[in-house]
C-alpha positions in Angstrom: 7.8 1.0 -12.8 10.1 -1.0 -10.6 12.3 -3.8 -11.9 10.5 -6.9 -13.2 10.4 -9.9 -11.0 9.6 -13.4 -12.3 5.8 -14.0 -12.3 5.3 -10.2 -12.0 2.4 -8.3 -13.4 1.6 -4.6 -13.6 -0.4 -3.3 -10.6 -1.5 0.1 -9.5 -0.5 0.8 -5.9 -2.4 3.4 -3.9 -1.9 4.5 -0.3 -4.8 6.4 1.3 -5.0 8.2 4.6 -8.5 7.2 5.7 -10.7 8.3 8.6 -12.7 5.3 9.8 -15.0 6.1 12.6 -12.9 8.0 15.2 -9.5 6.7 14.1 -7.2 7.4 11.2 -5.4 4.7 9.3 -3.3 4.1 6.3 -4.8 1.9 3.6 -2.7 0.2 1.0 -4.8 -0.9 -2.1 -3.5 -2.8 -5.1 -5.3 -3.1 -8.4 -4.4 -5.5 -11.2 -6.3 -5.1 -14.5 -9.9 -5.3 -13.3 -9.1 -7.0 -10.0 -8.9 -5.2 -6.7 -6.9 -7.0 -4.0 -8.0 -6.9 -0.4 -6.9 -3.6 1.1 -4.2 -3.7 3.8 -4.9 -1.3 6.8 -2.2 0.1 9.1 -2.8 2.0 12.3 0.3 4.2 11.8 2.6 5.5 9.1 5.6 3.8 10.8 3.9 0.4 10.5 3.1 1.0 6.8 6.7 2.0 6.1 8.1 -1.0 7.9 6.0 -3.4 5.9 6.7 -1.6 2.6 10.5 -1.7 3.4 10.3 -5.4 4.0 8.2 -6.4 1.0 9.0 -3.7 -1.5 12.3 -2.3 -0.4 12.5 0.0 -3.5 9.2 1.7 -2.7 9.7 5.5 -2.7 8.7 6.3 0.8 9.8 9.9 0.3 7.0 10.3 -2.3 4.2 9.7 0.3 2.2 12.9 0.5 1.5 13.1 4.3 -0.5 16.1 5.4 -2.9 17.2 8.1 -6.3 17.0 6.7 -9.8 16.4 8.0 -10.9 14.1 5.2 -9.6 11.0 3.5 -7.0 11.6 0.8 -4.6 9.7 -1.5 -1.0 9.9 -0.2 0.5 7.9 -3.1 -0.3 6.3 -6.4 2.0 4.6 -8.8 2.4 1.7 -11.2 4.5 -1.3 -10.0 5.3 -4.8 -11.2 4.4 -7.2 -8.3 4.5 -10.9 -8.1 1.9 -13.1 -6.5 4.0 -13.6 -3.3 4.4 -9.8 -2.8 0.6 -9.3 -3.3 -0.2 -12.0 -0.8 2.4 -10.6 1.7 0.8 -7.1 1.5 -2.7 -8.5 2.1 -1.5 -10.6 5.1 0.5 -7.7 6.6 -2.6 -5.6 6.6 -4.6 -8.2 8.4 -1.9 -8.5 11.1 -2.2 -4.7 11.8 -6.0 -4.4 12.1 
């Protein structure tokens, strides 16, 4: 788990490579206890990495499992301590890339 930040709480972070219609996208989903936060969708891996670097600079980008596949798959899953501001930024970042 990453370093604790004030107001932080344990969250599961999942990155999926999703086929939606004719296009592929990267979906970032965060879960906190029984709450699922609004997914953040990104049209490219580069956009996802740029956002992760700015909001969660310690995110282990090298652990993303990127592969050529015809179906949706999970590229990363991990436990993180995120604060409310980080969760909100991730949701907003996804909206700006839809």
